N, C-alpha and C positions, 0 to 999 in steps of 0.2 A: 179529421179525415183526409177529406178528400184533399187538403191543403199541403197535406205530407204526403198522398201520393201523387201528387206532382211534382212536389219539389222531387222527390226521388225520382221521378220519369226523367225532370229537367236534367238530373243530374247525371243521368245514362244517357243523354243524348248528348250530353258533352265531353263525353270518352271519346276519344278516339278506339275505334275497337279493329283497327289494322283492315286490310285487305283481306281476300283469299288467294291461294296459293300462288304465286308469281309465276309467268311463261317465259318462253324466250325471249320476248321482245315487251315486256316490263322493264319501264326506261329508270334511272336512276337519276337521285337528287345531290346535288351540290349546295351551301349554305343556305341551308332549307332551317326552318324555325321549327322549336322541338314537336309542335304539332302537326304539322308538314311532315316531318323525318313520322314519326307514331302512324301516321296514316298511312306510311309505305311499309310497317312494319305486320310481316306475317303472323298468324294464328302457329304457335304451334303444331304439327304435319304428322300423323304416324301413316308410313303407309309400306309397300313390300315394292315399289317402282322406282324410276328414278323422277327429282320434280324439280323444279326450280324454287328456289325461296328467298324471296325478298325480306333483308335486317337493315335495320336503323341505327346508324354510329354514331355517337358521342366523341367528340375531338377537345378534348382539353388543353390549353396550353399550357406548359410548366416546362421553366428553362428556356424558355424561347423557342419550345419545338413542341408542338400537335401530338397528343397521345391517345392513339384511340380505342375505346372499348364500346362492345355491346351493349345499347341504350334497353332493350329485352332478352331475358333467359330464354325466348321463347325459340325452340330449334324443331332438326328433323327426327324422328323415332323411322328406324326400320321393326314394321311388324313381322318378319324372318327371323329374329333370334341376330342380323348382323349386328353389333355394338360398333364396330367399326369401320363405317362405310365409306365407298370412295365421294372425294368431294373437290369442289373446283371453283375459286374465284370468275364466275362469270364477266359479272360487270362491276366497276368499281368507280363510284363516285367521289369516292373521299380524297385519288390521287393526290390530288394539288395540298391536302394538308401535312401526308407525308413529307414533304419535303418544303415546304415556306417558312418561314420564320415568323413568329409570334410573338404578341405582347401577353405575359402571363397573366391566367388568370381569365382569361377567355375563352368561350364556351361554342362552340359550332357540332350543325350538325350535319351530317350527311348517307345517302345508302347505297348498300352493296346489293346485287342479286348470285347467290352461291346456287353451287348443281350440283346436288346430291344423288347418288346411285346404289340402291340398296340391293343390287346383284355384283355386287362389288368390294370389294376390297380395299384398304384400305391403300395400296401399292398397285392399285388397278387392276390384280388379276380378280377371275368368278368368283364368287361366294357362292359356296354350297350349302344349303341348309342339311342338318348331320340330328337325327334323333336317337332319342337313349331307352331301352330297355329299364321299366321300372319293375322291382322286387316286391313282392307283397310283403306287408307289415308283420315285422314278427314281435312277440310279446316280449320288449325288453323290462330289465328292473334298472331305475335310475336312483343313481344319487346324487345329492347336490353338494357340493363340496364348496368352501368361497375363493372367488378366482384371485388372483395374486394380483396386485396395483400395478397397474401398465405404465411403464415407462413416457416420458414425453418424447413423442415424436414428429410432434410440428415445427413448421418455421416461422421465426417472426418477422423475416424479410426475405423477397424473392425481386432479384433486377436483374435487369438484363440491357449487353450493351446495343442489342437491335431492337426494333418494337417496343409496345408496351404492355401489361396486364395490369387488370384490378384487381390487384393481391389481396387475398384472404386468407387468415391461419387454417381455415375450415372449406376452404375450396381448393381441392382437387386435382380439377382437369379445368383448363385455359383453351382457348383459341387465341390466336394470333397470327396478325398480319406483319407482313413481310419483301421487302423489293427484291426483283428476280436478283440483282445482285450482292443479293447474303449468301456466302457460305459456310460462315462460321458465324457461333453468338457464345458470349463470355456470359457465366451463370455466376450470379454474386448470390447464394444460398445460405442464410444464417437462421442455427438451429435456435430454438427457443431455449432448449437446457445447452450447456456449453456444454458438456459430456458427450452432447450424441456425435450420432460420424454423419455426417453428409457425403453421397457419390452422383454426379451428375454425369449423363450419356445421352448421343445423340444429339450433342450440339455441335458436330464439325459435321461438313460436306452436307450441308441442309440444303434439302430437295423439295420439291411440293407434297404436302403429306407425312412430314417428317413427323416425329415424337419427341424430343427433350423429356428426359424422365431425373427424376429429382429424388434420391431415396433417402429417405432420412431412420436409421438405426439408432436406437435406444439402448441404455445401457442394459436393458435385460434381452437385446437381441430381438424383439418387433421394431416391427415396421413402419411408414407411410409412406405414399408415394406421392407426389404430384406428376401430371402432366402437363405439357405444352404440346397442344398440337399447332404444326406452321404449317399457315397459307402462304404459299407463294404467289406476289401480284404477277396477273398476267402479263404477259411479256407484250401482247394486242393492245394493248391501255396504255401503257409507254412512248414516252415523245421521243424520235429521232431525230429532232430538229437542231442541228447541229450553225446555223447563221448566227452571226453579230445580227443585231439590230442598228447599233453605230458604232464608232471606232473613230476617235479625237487623238490626234497626237498635238500634243501645245508647242505652238509656234510654229507651226508645220500642216500646210493642207493638200490631202492627200485624196480629196474625191471619193471618199469612202460608198460603196456600194455593198451590202450583203452579197451581192453572186459573183464580186470578186475578191479573189482570195490571192493576189501578191502587187505588191506597191513597191516602191522605189521613195527611199527617203534622203536627200543630200545636208550633210551635216556640218559646222564648225568644227575644226580639229580638237575643240577643248571640250566640246561635246562629248560626254562620257556613256550615257542614259539616257533614255528616252519617258518623257511623261505622259503614260497612256491614259485613256476614260473609254472605257466600252462596255456596251449592254447587248444581252442574248435577247434573242424575239422568244426564247421561250423562257420562262424563269427558272424551270427544271434544270438548266444545262447548266454546266459550270466551266469554266476560265482555269487556266495557265499558261504564264507567261515564262518563256525560256530566250537566254540570250539577251536580255536589255540590261548586258551592263559591260565596261571596258569595250565600249564602241570602237572602231577602227575600221577603215578601208573594208568591204567586203562582212563585214559582220548579216548575221540574220535573226531577225528578232520573229518571233513563233509565237502566237496565239493558241492553242489548243484548245475545241471548243468538245466538251463531253457530253453528250445527248444524255436523257433519264435510261435510255435502254441501252449504253453503254456503246454506240457509236459513237465517234470520234471524226471531226475534221478541226481545219486550221487555215488561219491565215499568217503572210508572211511579211514585214518589211525587209526588203535590201537594203544596206544601207551602205551609202556614197559619204565619202568625208572630202570636205572645200577646203583645199589651201589656202591658205591664206597669200596675200600676194606681195613680193618686196620691191613692189611701185617706190614704197615711202622710203623703204633703205636705199635704193639705187638712188631719187630726190636728194637724198641726206648725202650721200658720197659727191654729187654734182656739185651741191651747193658748195661742200667743206673743199673737192680741190680747185673750185672757182677761186674761194676765199682765200687759200693756201696762194694760187697763180695771182690774185692781185695786190695780194700782202709782199710777193715775191717782186713784182714790177713797182711796186711804190719805193722798198728799199731799193733796189738797183737804181730807178731815176734817182733817188738821193744819194748816193754812193756816188755816181756819176756827176751829181752836179756840185756835190762837194772837193771832188778830184780837181773840177775843172777849176773851182773857184781859188784852190791853194796852186795852181799852175799863173792865174794870172798874178796873184800875192806876190808870187816867185820873183816874175819877171819886173 
């Protein structure tokens, strides 16, 4: 009996119980082990006030990109009756996973800190508690009737163009984090019953706190609603770095520096395109190149760098064309003229010599 008790106590000590409620200074984690992440997961909280809430996130690689899902179902519940409180992403330790390329089936862990306020509605307006009077029960006669069979109003699959959820046909409410630049989400919802109808709303003009609604209507008119609560990544957590770490132009030395945005490149007439190799300082930044075709004197090749928060910067290569020298042509013409002159002189001397010989022979 003692051995069993010791074994149970040992197991309990090995199970991470999570931390107490997070605070404004709670740090978030990145590239964590499952155990480290679970220790950052808060227990479910019931409150009528505002609270910070730390959550562990599981990032699973699928199709070369990470999909974020909540590690635990723990959440914040409002005791004042507010079922849709205001919430916001306060700190994000998972930002890099939302933009980086990965190898399929890779699993990573990170954490976020959410801010909830039970005294405000989801749109930020004040929440007012309402009370209703209850009537005294009256004696009523009840009869039992057989309920008709309800038609199938479940979804078999639910996919989104941005963000990701761990879809389950029996789970009707989801929370999903998307980037600040996401304004519209394409929803592909397939019902289990092909005769059911699906209506999607709230997936355009996306803002923080938006709710995407997917209503499935069965053949008998009964409905089920799936909801996706949208949480936009806070702009303060996004990088605004628009600098290049390196820029190389094949066969040309431009002495690149991240702080210098304009360079001159002198090319030959037969060069119509530059071979460029570049790298951004921040892995979340993207680069687009324009003007790098049919190059001529005065052309500009521009590298536009867009930061994670949408800030843009650019580097410009001013093109100058080096005209080929005519020295070879000139030398060829001179040699040809000299050859013609020498040939003419030789023929003239031969003609004069033959003429003189004819004169002596006549005498």
